[in-house]
CHARMM internal coordinates of N, CA and C (Angstrom, degrees):
IC EDIT
DIST 1 N 1 CA 1.4428
DIST 1 CA 1 C 1.5438
ANGL 1 N 1 CA 1 C 111.20
DIST 1 C 2 N 1.3361
ANGL 1 CA 1 C 2 N 115.80
DIHE 1 N 1 CA 1 C 2 N -35.11
DIST 2 N 2 CA 1.4622
ANGL 1 C 2 N 2 CA 117.83
DIHE 1 CA 1 C 2 N 2 CA -179.37
DIST 2 CA 2 C 1.5171
ANGL 2 N 2 CA 2 C 111.69
DIHE 1 C 2 N 2 CA 2 C -69.54
DIST 2 C 3 N 1.3321
ANGL 2 CA 2 C 3 N 118.28
DIHE 2 N 2 CA 2 C 3 N -31.99
DIST 3 N 3 CA 1.4523
ANGL 2 C 3 N 3 CA 121.13
DIHE 2 CA 2 C 3 N 3 CA 178.03
DIST 3 CA 3 C 1.5261
ANGL 3 N 3 CA 3 C 109.93
DIHE 2 C 3 N 3 CA 3 C -66.07
DIST 3 C 4 N 1.3080
ANGL 3 CA 3 C 4 N 116.79
DIHE 3 N 3 CA 3 C 4 N -38.93
DIST 4 N 4 CA 1.4658
ANGL 3 C 4 N 4 CA 121.22
DIHE 3 CA 3 C 4 N 4 CA 178.34
DIST 4 CA 4 C 1.5038
ANGL 4 N 4 CA 4 C 110.78
DIHE 3 C 4 N 4 CA 4 C -62.25
DIST 4 C 5 N 1.3273
ANGL 4 CA 4 C 5 N 117.48
DIHE 4 N 4 CA 4 C 5 N -48.75
DIST 5 N 5 CA 1.4540
ANGL 4 C 5 N 5 CA 122.08
DIHE 4 CA 4 C 5 N 5 CA -178.70
DIST 5 CA 5 C 1.5296
ANGL 5 N 5 CA 5 C 110.44
DIHE 4 C 5 N 5 CA 5 C -66.18
DIST 5 C 6 N 1.3344
ANGL 5 CA 5 C 6 N 117.04
DIHE 5 N 5 CA 5 C 6 N -44.15
DIST 6 N 6 CA 1.4547
ANGL 5 C 6 N 6 CA 120.79
DIHE 5 CA 5 C 6 N 6 CA 178.77
DIST 6 CA 6 C 1.5233
ANGL 6 N 6 CA 6 C 110.54
DIHE 5 C 6 N 6 CA 6 C -61.05
DIST 6 C 7 N 1.3399
ANGL 6 CA 6 C 7 N 116.90
DIHE 6 N 6 CA 6 C 7 N -42.60
DIST 7 N 7 CA 1.4561
ANGL 6 C 7 N 7 CA 120.99
DIHE 6 CA 6 C 7 N 7 CA 177.71
DIST 7 CA 7 C 1.5094
ANGL 7 N 7 CA 7 C 111.99
DIHE 6 C 7 N 7 CA 7 C -61.56
DIST 7 C 8 N 1.3326
ANGL 7 CA 7 C 8 N 117.22
DIHE 7 N 7 CA 7 C 8 N -41.66
DIST 8 N 8 CA 1.4602
ANGL 7 C 8 N 8 CA 120.42
DIHE 7 CA 7 C 8 N 8 CA 177.56
DIST 8 CA 8 C 1.5206
ANGL 8 N 8 CA 8 C 111.50
DIHE 7 C 8 N 8 CA 8 C -63.34
DIST 8 C 9 N 1.3323
ANGL 8 CA 8 C 9 N 116.27
DIHE 8 N 8 CA 8 C 9 N -42.74
DIST 9 N 9 CA 1.4665
ANGL 8 C 9 N 9 CA 119.70
DIHE 8 CA 8 C 9 N 9 CA 179.74
DIST 9 CA 9 C 1.5220
ANGL 9 N 9 CA 9 C 110.46
DIHE 8 C 9 N 9 CA 9 C -62.85
DIST 9 C 10 N 1.3355
ANGL 9 CA 9 C 10 N 117.52
DIHE 9 N 9 CA 9 C 10 N -45.03
DIST 10 N 10 CA 1.4538
ANGL 9 C 10 N 10 CA 121.23
DIHE 9 CA 9 C 10 N 10 CA -179.81
DIST 10 CA 10 C 1.5116
ANGL 10 N 10 CA 10 C 110.91
DIHE 9 C 10 N 10 CA 10 C -64.49
DIST 10 C 11 N 1.3284
ANGL 10 CA 10 C 11 N 117.98
DIHE 10 N 10 CA 10 C 11 N -49.49
DIST 11 N 11 CA 1.4580
ANGL 10 C 11 N 11 CA 122.31
DIHE 10 CA 10 C 11 N 11 CA -177.06
DIST 11 CA 11 C 1.5227
ANGL 11 N 11 CA 11 C 112.15
DIHE 10 C 11 N 11 CA 11 C -63.41
DIST 11 C 12 N 1.3151
ANGL 11 CA 11 C 12 N 115.95
DIHE 11 N 11 CA 11 C 12 N -50.50
DIST 12 N 12 CA 1.4792
ANGL 11 C 12 N 12 CA 119.44
DIHE 11 CA 11 C 12 N 12 CA -179.51
DIST 12 CA 12 C 1.5383
ANGL 12 N 12 CA 12 C 110.28
DIHE 11 C 12 N 12 CA 12 C -69.24
DIST 12 C 13 N 1.3254
ANGL 12 CA 12 C 13 N 116.75
DIHE 12 N 12 CA 12 C 13 N -35.63
DIST 13 N 13 CA 1.4664
ANGL 12 C 13 N 13 CA 120.02
DIHE 12 CA 12 C 13 N 13 CA 178.36
DIST 13 CA 13 C 1.5327
ANGL 13 N 13 CA 13 C 111.73
DIHE 12 C 13 N 13 CA 13 C -62.08
DIST 13 C 14 N 1.3192
ANGL 13 CA 13 C 14 N 117.31
DIHE 13 N 13 CA 13 C 14 N -44.07
DIST 14 N 14 CA 1.4500
ANGL 13 C 14 N 14 CA 120.78
DIHE 13 CA 13 C 14 N 14 CA 179.49
DIST 14 CA 14 C 1.5127
ANGL 14 N 14 CA 14 C 110.51
DIHE 13 C 14 N 14 CA 14 C -65.17
DIST 14 C 15 N 1.3047
ANGL 14 CA 14 C 15 N 116.81
DIHE 14 N 14 CA 14 C 15 N -39.23
DIST 15 N 15 CA 1.4588
ANGL 14 C 15 N 15 CA 119.42
DIHE 14 CA 14 C 15 N 15 CA -178.90
DIST 15 CA 15 C 1.5318
ANGL 15 N 15 CA 15 C 112.25
DIHE 14 C 15 N 15 CA 15 C -77.31
DIST 15 C 16 N 1.3146
ANGL 15 CA 15 C 16 N 117.78
DIHE 15 N 15 CA 15 C 16 N -7.49
DIST 16 N 16 CA 1.4603
ANGL 15 C 16 N 16 CA 121.56
DIHE 15 CA 15 C 16 N 16 CA 178.28
DIST 16 CA 16 C 1.5217
ANGL 16 N 16 CA 16 C 112.64
DIHE 15 C 16 N 16 CA 16 C -104.08
DIST 16 C 17 N 1.2946
ANGL 16 CA 16 C 17 N 118.36
DIHE 16 N 16 CA 16 C 17 N 1.85
DIST 17 N 17 CA 1.4730
ANGL 16 C 17 N 17 CA 121.41
DIHE 16 CA 16 C 17 N 17 CA -176.71
DIST 17 CA 17 C 1.5173
ANGL 17 N 17 CA 17 C 111.07
DIHE 16 C 17 N 17 CA 17 C -58.68
DIST 17 C 18 N 1.2988
ANGL 17 CA 17 C 18 N 117.65
DIHE 17 N 17 CA 17 C 18 N -43.11
DIST 18 N 18 CA 1.4734
ANGL 17 C 18 N 18 CA 120.26
DIHE 17 CA 17 C 18 N 18 CA -178.55
DIST 18 CA 18 C 1.5390
ANGL 18 N 18 CA 18 C 111.60
DIHE 17 C 18 N 18 CA 18 C -64.22
DIST 18 C 19 N 1.3254
ANGL 18 CA 18 C 19 N 117.39
DIHE 18 N 18 CA 18 C 19 N -34.12
DIST 19 N 19 CA 1.4378
ANGL 18 C 19 N 19 CA 121.49
DIHE 18 CA 18 C 19 N 19 CA -179.22
DIST 19 CA 19 C 1.5266
ANGL 19 N 19 CA 19 C 110.96
DIHE 18 C 19 N 19 CA 19 C -76.53
DIST 19 C 20 N 1.3485
ANGL 19 CA 19 C 20 N 116.23
DIHE 19 N 19 CA 19 C 20 N -45.51
DIST 20 N 20 CA 1.4613
ANGL 19 C 20 N 20 CA 121.76
DIHE 19 CA 19 C 20 N 20 CA -171.26
DIST 20 CA 20 C 1.5257
ANGL 20 N 20 CA 20 C 111.63
DIHE 19 C 20 N 20 CA 20 C -86.58
DIST 20 C 21 N 1.3264
ANGL 20 CA 20 C 21 N 117.48
DIHE 20 N 20 CA 20 C 21 N -41.07
DIST 21 N 21 CA 1.4771
ANGL 20 C 21 N 21 CA 120.74
DIHE 20 CA 20 C 21 N 21 CA -172.67
DIST 21 CA 21 C 1.5175
ANGL 21 N 21 CA 21 C 110.02
DIHE 20 C 21 N 21 CA 21 C -135.24
DIST 21 C 22 N 1.3089
ANGL 21 CA 21 C 22 N 117.24
DIHE 21 N 21 CA 21 C 22 N 63.73
DIST 22 N 22 CA 1.4555
ANGL 21 C 22 N 22 CA 120.59
DIHE 21 CA 21 C 22 N 22 CA -177.62
DIST 22 CA 22 C 1.5312
ANGL 22 N 22 CA 22 C 112.36
DIHE 21 C 22 N 22 CA 22 C -65.76
DIST 22 C 23 N 1.3404
ANGL 22 CA 22 C 23 N 116.88
DIHE 22 N 22 CA 22 C 23 N -34.59
DIST 23 N 23 CA 1.4872
ANGL 22 C 23 N 23 CA 119.84
DIHE 22 CA 22 C 23 N 23 CA 177.89
DIST 23 CA 23 C 1.5142
ANGL 23 N 23 CA 23 C 110.36
DIHE 22 C 23 N 23 CA 23 C -65.50
DIST 23 C 24 N 1.3284
ANGL 23 CA 23 C 24 N 117.56
DIHE 23 N 23 CA 23 C 24 N -41.10
DIST 24 N 24 CA 1.4611
ANGL 23 C 24 N 24 CA 121.54
DIHE 23 CA 23 C 24 N 24 CA 176.56
DIST 24 CA 24 C 1.5159
ANGL 24 N 24 CA 24 C 111.04
DIHE 23 C 24 N 24 CA 24 C -60.47
DIST 24 C 25 N 1.3091
ANGL 24 CA 24 C 25 N 115.98
DIHE 24 N 24 CA 24 C 25 N -45.49
DIST 25 N 25 CA 1.4728
ANGL 24 C 25 N 25 CA 121.60
DIHE 24 CA 24 C 25 N 25 CA 179.93
DIST 25 CA 25 C 1.5333
ANGL 25 N 25 CA 25 C 110.37
DIHE 24 C 25 N 25 CA 25 C -60.84
DIST 25 C 26 N 1.3143
ANGL 25 CA 25 C 26 N 116.26
DIHE 25 N 25 CA 25 C 26 N -46.67
DIST 26 N 26 CA 1.4686
ANGL 25 C 26 N 26 CA 120.34
DIHE 25 CA 25 C 26 N 26 CA -179.42
DIST 26 CA 26 C 1.5251
ANGL 26 N 26 CA 26 C 110.75
DIHE 25 C 26 N 26 CA 26 C -62.20
DIST 26 C 27 N 1.3046
ANGL 26 CA 26 C 27 N 117.80
DIHE 26 N 26 CA 26 C 27 N -44.13
DIST 27 N 27 CA 1.4724
ANGL 26 C 27 N 27 CA 120.93
DIHE 26 CA 26 C 27 N 27 CA 178.92
DIST 27 CA 27 C 1.5178
ANGL 27 N 27 CA 27 C 111.33
DIHE 26 C 27 N 27 CA 27 C -63.37
DIST 27 C 28 N 1.3247
ANGL 27 CA 27 C 28 N 117.79
DIHE 27 N 27 CA 27 C 28 N -40.95
DIST 28 N 28 CA 1.4581
ANGL 27 C 28 N 28 CA 121.78
DIHE 27 CA 27 C 28 N 28 CA 178.26
DIST 28 CA 28 C 1.5275
ANGL 28 N 28 CA 28 C 110.95
DIHE 27 C 28 N 28 CA 28 C -62.86
DIST 28 C 29 N 1.3204
ANGL 28 CA 28 C 29 N 117.38
DIHE 28 N 28 CA 28 C 29 N -43.66
DIST 29 N 29 CA 1.4547
ANGL 28 C 29 N 29 CA 120.92
DIHE 28 CA 28 C 29 N 29 CA 179.66
DIST 29 CA 29 C 1.5118
ANGL 29 N 29 CA 29 C 110.26
DIHE 28 C 29 N 29 CA 29 C -63.77
DIST 29 C 30 N 1.3513
ANGL 29 CA 29 C 30 N 118.44
DIHE 29 N 29 CA 29 C 30 N -40.72
DIST 30 N 30 CA 1.4498
ANGL 29 C 30 N 30 CA 121.76
DIHE 29 CA 29 C 30 N 30 CA 178.47
DIST 30 CA 30 C 1.5193
ANGL 30 N 30 CA 30 C 110.48
DIHE 29 C 30 N 30 CA 30 C -67.37
DIST 30 C 31 N 1.3272
ANGL 30 CA 30 C 31 N 117.82
DIHE 30 N 30 CA 30 C 31 N -35.47
DIST 31 N 31 CA 1.4419
ANGL 30 C 31 N 31 CA 122.50
DIHE 30 CA 30 C 31 N 31 CA -175.88
DIST 31 CA 31 C 1.5476
ANGL 31 N 31 CA 31 C 112.47
DIHE 30 C 31 N 31 CA 31 C -75.61
DIST 31 C 32 N 1.3416
ANGL 31 CA 31 C 32 N 116.58
DIHE 31 N 31 CA 31 C 32 N -48.55
DIST 32 N 32 CA 1.4591
ANGL 31 C 32 N 32 CA 120.11
DIHE 31 CA 31 C 32 N 32 CA -174.28
DIST 32 CA 32 C 1.5320
ANGL 32 N 32 CA 32 C 114.62
DIHE 31 C 32 N 32 CA 32 C -101.78
DIST 32 C 33 N 1.3206
ANGL 32 CA 32 C 33 N 115.92
DIHE 32 N 32 CA 32 C 33 N -15.86
DIST 33 N 33 CA 1.4755
ANGL 32 C 33 N 33 CA 120.15
DIHE 32 CA 32 C 33 N 33 CA -177.88
DIST 33 CA 33 C 1.5246
ANGL 33 N 33 CA 33 C 111.36
DIHE 32 C 33 N 33 CA 33 C 99.13
DIST 33 C 34 N 1.3347
ANGL 33 CA 33 C 34 N 114.52
DIHE 33 N 33 CA 33 C 34 N 155.33
DIST 34 N 34 CA 1.4361
ANGL 33 C 34 N 34 CA 119.83
DIHE 33 CA 33 C 34 N 34 CA -174.90
DIST 34 CA 34 C 1.5293
ANGL 34 N 34 CA 34 C 112.89
DIHE 33 C 34 N 34 CA 34 C -66.70
DIST 34 C 35 N 1.3333
ANGL 34 CA 34 C 35 N 117.39
DIHE 34 N 34 CA 34 C 35 N -41.24
DIST 35 N 35 CA 1.4638
ANGL 34 C 35 N 35 CA 119.72
DIHE 34 CA 34 C 35 N 35 CA -178.28
DIST 35 CA 35 C 1.5130
ANGL 35 N 35 CA 35 C 113.12
DIHE 34 C 35 N 35 CA 35 C -68.52
DIST 35 C 36 N 1.3271
ANGL 35 CA 35 C 36 N 116.28
DIHE 35 N 35 CA 35 C 36 N -38.49
DIST 36 N 36 CA 1.4902
ANGL 35 C 36 N 36 CA 119.37
DIHE 35 CA 35 C 36 N 36 CA 176.63
DIST 36 CA 36 C 1.5270
ANGL 36 N 36 CA 36 C 109.43
DIHE 35 C 36 N 36 CA 36 C -66.52
DIST 36 C 37 N 1.3285
ANGL 36 CA 36 C 37 N 117.33
DIHE 36 N 36 CA 36 C 37 N -41.91
DIST 37 N 37 CA 1.4743
ANGL 36 C 37 N 37 CA 120.21
DIHE 36 CA 36 C 37 N 37 CA 177.76
DIST 37 CA 37 C 1.5178
ANGL 37 N 37 CA 37 C 110.56
DIHE 36 C 37 N 37 CA 37 C -59.47
DIST 37 C 38 N 1.3224
ANGL 37 CA 37 C 38 N 116.73
DIHE 37 N 37 CA 37 C 38 N -43.90
DIST 38 N 38 CA 1.4823
ANGL 37 C 38 N 38 CA 119.85
DIHE 37 CA 37 C 38 N 38 CA 179.70
DIST 38 CA 38 C 1.5300
ANGL 38 N 38 CA 38 C 111.05
DIHE 37 C 38 N 38 CA 38 C -63.25
DIST 38 C 39 N 1.3311
ANGL 38 CA 38 C 39 N 116.37
DIHE 38 N 38 CA 38 C 39 N -38.45
DIST 39 N 39 CA 1.4617
ANGL 38 C 39 N 39 CA 120.05
DIHE 38 CA 38 C 39 N 39 CA 179.50
DIST 39 CA 39 C 1.5309
ANGL 39 N 39 CA 39 C 110.92
DIHE 38 C 39 N 39 CA 39 C -66.66
DIST 39 C 40 N 1.3422
ANGL 39 CA 39 C 40 N 116.09
DIHE 39 N 39 CA 39 C 40 N -43.57
DIST 40 N 40 CA 1.4724
ANGL 39 C 40 N 40 CA 120.03
DIHE 39 CA 39 C 40 N 40 CA 178.49
DIST 40 CA 40 C 1.5226
ANGL 40 N 40 CA 40 C 110.28
DIHE 39 C 40 N 40 CA 40 C -64.82
DIST 40 C 41 N 1.3365
ANGL 40 CA 40 C 41 N 116.24
DIHE 40 N 40 CA 40 C 41 N -44.00
DIST 41 N 41 CA 1.4626
ANGL 40 C 41 N 41 CA 121.44
DIHE 40 CA 40 C 41 N 41 CA 179.63
DIST 41 CA 41 C 1.5299
ANGL 41 N 41 CA 41 C 110.67
DIHE 40 C 41 N 41 CA 41 C -59.94
DIST 41 C 42 N 1.3355
ANGL 41 CA 41 C 42 N 115.30
DIHE 41 N 41 CA 41 C 42 N -43.34
DIST 42 N 42 CA 1.4674
ANGL 41 C 42 N 42 CA 118.87
DIHE 41 CA 41 C 42 N 42 CA -179.18
DIST 42 CA 42 C 1.5295
ANGL 42 N 42 CA 42 C 111.30
DIHE 41 C 42 N 42 CA 42 C -68.34
DIST 42 C 43 N 1.3186
ANGL 42 CA 42 C 43 N 117.34
DIHE 42 N 42 CA 42 C 43 N -41.85
DIST 43 N 43 CA 1.4699
ANGL 42 C 43 N 43 CA 121.40
DIHE 42 CA 42 C 43 N 43 CA -178.53
DIST 43 CA 43 C 1.5301
ANGL 43 N 43 CA 43 C 110.82
DIHE 42 C 43 N 43 CA 43 C -63.58
DIST 43 C 44 N 1.3455
ANGL 43 CA 43 C 44 N 116.47
DIHE 43 N 43 CA 43 C 44 N -44.64
DIST 44 N 44 CA 1.4621
ANGL 43 C 44 N 44 CA 119.39
DIHE 43 CA 43 C 44 N 44 CA -178.70
DIST 44 CA 44 C 1.5192
ANGL 44 N 44 CA 44 C 110.38
DIHE 43 C 44 N 44 CA 44 C -69.49
DIST 44 C 45 N 1.3166
ANGL 44 CA 44 C 45 N 117.38
DIHE 44 N 44 CA 44 C 45 N -39.87
DIST 45 N 45 CA 1.4763
ANGL 44 C 45 N 45 CA 120.25
DIHE 44 CA 44 C 45 N 45 CA 177.28
DIST 45 CA 45 C 1.5283
ANGL 45 N 45 CA 45 C 110.55
DIHE 44 C 45 N 45 CA 45 C -63.96
DIST 45 C 46 N 1.3282
ANGL 45 CA 45 C 46 N 117.24
DIHE 45 N 45 CA 45 C 46 N -39.59
DIST 46 N 46 CA 1.4710
ANGL 45 C 46 N 46 CA 121.31
DIHE 45 CA 45 C 46 N 46 CA 178.18
DIST 46 CA 46 C 1.5240
ANGL 46 N 46 CA 46 C 110.34
DIHE 45 C 46 N 46 CA 46 C -65.57
DIST 46 C 47 N 1.3124
ANGL 46 CA 46 C 47 N 117.85
DIHE 46 N 46 CA 46 C 47 N -39.06
DIST 47 N 47 CA 1.4696
ANGL 46 C 47 N 47 CA 121.71
DIHE 46 CA 46 C 47 N 47 CA 175.23
DIST 47 CA 47 C 1.5338
ANGL 47 N 47 CA 47 C 110.05
DIHE 46 C 47 N 47 CA 47 C -59.43
DIST 47 C 48 N 1.3218
ANGL 47 CA 47 C 48 N 116.88
DIHE 47 N 47 CA 47 C 48 N -45.78
DIST 48 N 48 CA 1.4512
ANGL 47 C 48 N 48 CA 120.71
DIHE 47 CA 47 C 48 N 48 CA 177.38
DIST 48 CA 48 C 1.5167
ANGL 48 N 48 CA 48 C 112.42
DIHE 47 C 48 N 48 CA 48 C -60.74
DIST 48 C 49 N 1.3243
ANGL 48 CA 48 C 49 N 116.37
DIHE 48 N 48 CA 48 C 49 N -42.27
DIST 49 N 49 CA 1.4580
ANGL 48 C 49 N 49 CA 120.53
DIHE 48 CA 48 C 49 N 49 CA 179.39
DIST 49 CA 49 C 1.5411
ANGL 49 N 49 CA 49 C 111.53
DIHE 48 C 49 N 49 CA 49 C -65.25
DIST 49 C 50 N 1.3022
ANGL 49 CA 49 C 50 N 117.19
DIHE 49 N 49 CA 49 C 50 N -40.67
DIST 50 N 50 CA 1.4750
ANGL 49 C 50 N 50 CA 121.36
DIHE 49 CA 49 C 50 N 50 CA 177.29
DIST 50 CA 50 C 1.5348
ANGL 50 N 50 CA 50 C 110.01
DIHE 49 C 50 N 50 CA 50 C -63.12
DIST 50 C 51 N 1.3182
ANGL 50 CA 50 C 51 N 117.44
DIHE 50 N 50 CA 50 C 51 N -41.20
DIST 51 N 51 CA 1.4697
ANGL 50 C 51 N 51 CA 120.19
DIHE 50 CA 50 C 51 N 51 CA 178.34
DIST 51 CA 51 C 1.5275
ANGL 51 N 51 CA 51 C 111.17
DIHE 50 C 51 N 51 CA 51 C -66.22
DIST 51 C 52 N 1.3348
ANGL 51 CA 51 C 52 N 116.90
DIHE 51 N 51 CA 51 C 52 N -37.97
DIST 52 N 52 CA 1.4622
ANGL 51 C 52 N 52 CA 119.92
DIHE 51 CA 51 C 52 N 52 CA 176.82
DIST 52 CA 52 C 1.5109
ANGL 52 N 52 CA 52 C 111.29
DIHE 51 C 52 N 52 CA 52 C -61.66
DIST 52 C 53 N 1.3192
ANGL 52 CA 52 C 53 N 117.03
DIHE 52 N 52 CA 52 C 53 N -47.69
DIST 53 N 53 CA 1.4696
ANGL 52 C 53 N 53 CA 121.38
DIHE 52 CA 52 C 53 N 53 CA -178.49
DIST 53 CA 53 C 1.5331
ANGL 53 N 53 CA 53 C 111.10
DIHE 52 C 53 N 53 CA 53 C -64.38
DIST 53 C 54 N 1.3359
ANGL 53 CA 53 C 54 N 116.48
DIHE 53 N 53 CA 53 C 54 N -46.21
DIST 54 N 54 CA 1.4670
ANGL 53 C 54 N 54 CA 118.34
DIHE 53 CA 53 C 54 N 54 CA -178.69
DIST 54 CA 54 C 1.5444
ANGL 54 N 54 CA 54 C 110.13
DIHE 53 C 54 N 54 CA 54 C -68.38
DIST 54 C 55 N 1.3290
ANGL 54 CA 54 C 55 N 118.33
DIHE 54 N 54 CA 54 C 55 N -39.26
DIST 55 N 55 CA 1.4499
ANGL 54 C 55 N 55 CA 121.24
DIHE 54 CA 54 C 55 N 55 CA 177.59
DIST 55 CA 55 C 1.5056
ANGL 55 N 55 CA 55 C 112.05
DIHE 54 C 55 N 55 CA 55 C -63.88
DIST 55 C 56 N 1.3255
ANGL 55 CA 55 C 56 N 116.66
DIHE 55 N 55 CA 55 C 56 N -36.86
DIST 56 N 56 CA 1.4743
ANGL 55 C 56 N 56 CA 121.06
DIHE 55 CA 55 C 56 N 56 CA 177.49
DIST 56 CA 56 C 1.5337
ANGL 56 N 56 CA 56 C 109.47
DIHE 55 C 56 N 56 CA 56 C -64.75
DIST 56 C 57 N 1.3276
ANGL 56 CA 56 C 57 N 116.85
DIHE 56 N 56 CA 56 C 57 N -40.94
DIST 57 N 57 CA 1.4660
ANGL 56 C 57 N 57 CA 120.45
DIHE 56 CA 56 C 57 N 57 CA 178.73
DIST 57 CA 57 C 1.5319
ANGL 57 N 57 CA 57 C 111.46
DIHE 56 C 57 N 57 CA 57 C -63.07
DIST 57 C 58 N 1.3249
ANGL 57 CA 57 C 58 N 116.78
DIHE 57 N 57 CA 57 C 58 N -39.98
DIST 58 N 58 CA 1.4649
ANGL 57 C 58 N 58 CA 120.30
DIHE 57 CA 57 C 58 N 58 CA 178.00
DIST 58 CA 58 C 1.5296
ANGL 58 N 58 CA 58 C 109.55
DIHE 57 C 58 N 58 CA 58 C -68.61
DIST 58 C 59 N 1.3235
ANGL 58 CA 58 C 59 N 117.13
DIHE 58 N 58 CA 58 C 59 N -42.10
DIST 59 N 59 CA 1.4787
ANGL 58 C 59 N 59 CA 120.24
DIHE 58 CA 58 C 59 N 59 CA -178.04
DIST 59 CA 59 C 1.5159
ANGL 59 N 59 CA 59 C 111.72
DIHE 58 C 59 N 59 CA 59 C -65.95
DIST 59 C 60 N 1.3199
ANGL 59 CA 59 C 60 N 118.67
DIHE 59 N 59 CA 59 C 60 N -30.68
DIST 60 N 60 CA 1.4540
ANGL 59 C 60 N 60 CA 120.88
DIHE 59 CA 59 C 60 N 60 CA 177.78
DIST 60 CA 60 C 1.5085
ANGL 60 N 60 CA 60 C 111.14
DIHE 59 C 60 N 60 CA 60 C -67.19
DIST 60 C 61 N 1.3433
ANGL 60 CA 60 C 61 N 117.23
DIHE 60 N 60 CA 60 C 61 N -31.04
DIST 61 N 61 CA 1.4545
ANGL 60 C 61 N 61 CA 120.64
DIHE 60 CA 60 C 61 N 61 CA -179.17
DIST 61 CA 61 C 1.5093
ANGL 61 N 61 CA 61 C 114.15
DIHE 60 C 61 N 61 CA 61 C -70.32
DIST 61 C 62 N 1.3312
ANGL 61 CA 61 C 62 N 116.41
DIHE 61 N 61 CA 61 C 62 N -29.75
DIST 62 N 62 CA 1.4582
ANGL 61 C 62 N 62 CA 121.84
DIHE 61 CA 61 C 62 N 62 CA -178.99
DIST 62 CA 62 C 1.5272
ANGL 62 N 62 CA 62 C 109.41
DIHE 61 C 62 N 62 CA 62 C -137.05
DIST 62 C 63 N 1.3244
ANGL 62 CA 62 C 63 N 116.26
DIHE 62 N 62 CA 62 C 63 N 75.64
DIST 63 N 63 CA 1.4936
ANGL 62 C 63 N 63 CA 118.23
DIHE 62 CA 62 C 63 N 63 CA -175.66
DIST 63 CA 63 C 1.5132
ANGL 63 N 63 CA 63 C 111.92
DIHE 62 C 63 N 63 CA 63 C -66.98
DIST 63 C 64 N 1.3350
ANGL 63 CA 63 C 64 N 114.63
DIHE 63 N 63 CA 63 C 64 N 146.48
DIST 64 N 64 CA 1.4541
ANGL 63 C 64 N 64 CA 121.66
DIHE 63 CA 63 C 64 N 64 CA 175.96
DIST 64 CA 64 C 1.5256
ANGL 64 N 64 CA 64 C 108.60
DIHE 63 C 64 N 64 CA 64 C -123.26
DIST 64 C 65 N 1.3356
ANGL 64 CA 64 C 65 N 115.53
DIHE 64 N 64 CA 64 C 65 N 137.66
DIST 65 N 65 CA 1.4497
ANGL 64 C 65 N 65 CA 119.95
DIHE 64 CA 64 C 65 N 65 CA 178.29
DIST 65 CA 65 C 1.5122
ANGL 65 N 65 CA 65 C 107.55
DIHE 64 C 65 N 65 CA 65 C -79.33
DIST 65 C 66 N 1.3360
ANGL 65 CA 65 C 66 N 116.92
DIHE 65 N 65 CA 65 C 66 N 116.63
DIST 66 N 66 CA 1.4548
ANGL 65 C 66 N 66 CA 121.73
DIHE 65 CA 65 C 66 N 66 CA -178.76
DIST 66 CA 66 C 1.5229
ANGL 66 N 66 CA 66 C 110.63
DIHE 65 C 66 N 66 CA 66 C -94.24
DIST 66 C 67 N 1.3230
ANGL 66 CA 66 C 67 N 116.61
DIHE 66 N 66 CA 66 C 67 N -35.16
DIST 67 N 67 CA 1.4550
ANGL 66 C 67 N 67 CA 120.62
DIHE 66 CA 66 C 67 N 67 CA -174.71
DIST 67 CA 67 C 1.5138
ANGL 67 N 67 CA 67 C 109.19
DIHE 66 C 67 N 67 CA 67 C -147.87
DIST 67 C 68 N 1.3008
ANGL 67 CA 67 C 68 N 118.09
DIHE 67 N 67 CA 67 C 68 N 136.09
DIST 68 N 68 CA 1.4397
ANGL 67 C 68 N 68 CA 124.24
DIHE 67 CA 67 C 68 N 68 CA 176.11
DIST 68 CA 68 C 1.5191
ANGL 68 N 68 CA 68 C 108.01
DIHE 67 C 68 N 68 CA 68 C -116.96
DIST 68 C 69 N 1.3378
ANGL 68 CA 68 C 69 N 117.87
DIHE 68 N 68 CA 68 C 69 N 121.86
DIST 69 N 69 CA 1.4637
ANGL 68 C 69 N 69 CA 118.86
DIHE 68 CA 68 C 69 N 69 CA -178.56
DIST 69 CA 69 C 1.5246
ANGL 69 N 69 CA 69 C 111.12
DIHE 68 C 69 N 69 CA 69 C -67.03
DIST 69 C 70 N 1.3183
ANGL 69 CA 69 C 70 N 117.11
DIHE 69 N 69 CA 69 C 70 N 149.11
DIST 70 N 70 CA 1.4684
ANGL 69 C 70 N 70 CA 119.85
DIHE 69 CA 69 C 70 N 70 CA 178.24
DIST 70 CA 70 C 1.5190
ANGL 70 N 70 CA 70 C 111.34
DIHE 69 C 70 N 70 CA 70 C -66.57
DIST 70 C 71 N 1.3016
ANGL 70 CA 70 C 71 N 116.38
DIHE 70 N 70 CA 70 C 71 N 153.76
DIST 71 N 71 CA 1.4602
ANGL 70 C 71 N 71 CA 121.22
DIHE 70 CA 70 C 71 N 71 CA -178.87
DIST 71 CA 71 C 1.4802
ANGL 71 N 71 CA 71 C 112.09
DIHE 70 C 71 N 71 CA 71 C -70.65
END
COOR INIT
IC SEED 1 N 1 CA 1 C
IC BUILD
């Protein structure tokens, strides 16, 4: 379950960089270059996606009831 949540945080976090920290993103691109930034962005996003998929596989093996709808 922790891999799933960590993967979601990483994946959504990377895709939110432009919204949350646009100055940071701009400085990084100027510092390392656009192609290196794209490679880092892709690698980190891929890591998040792998964690989401593996965490989902683990969660399917031992499901937990998170919410029960009212009667």
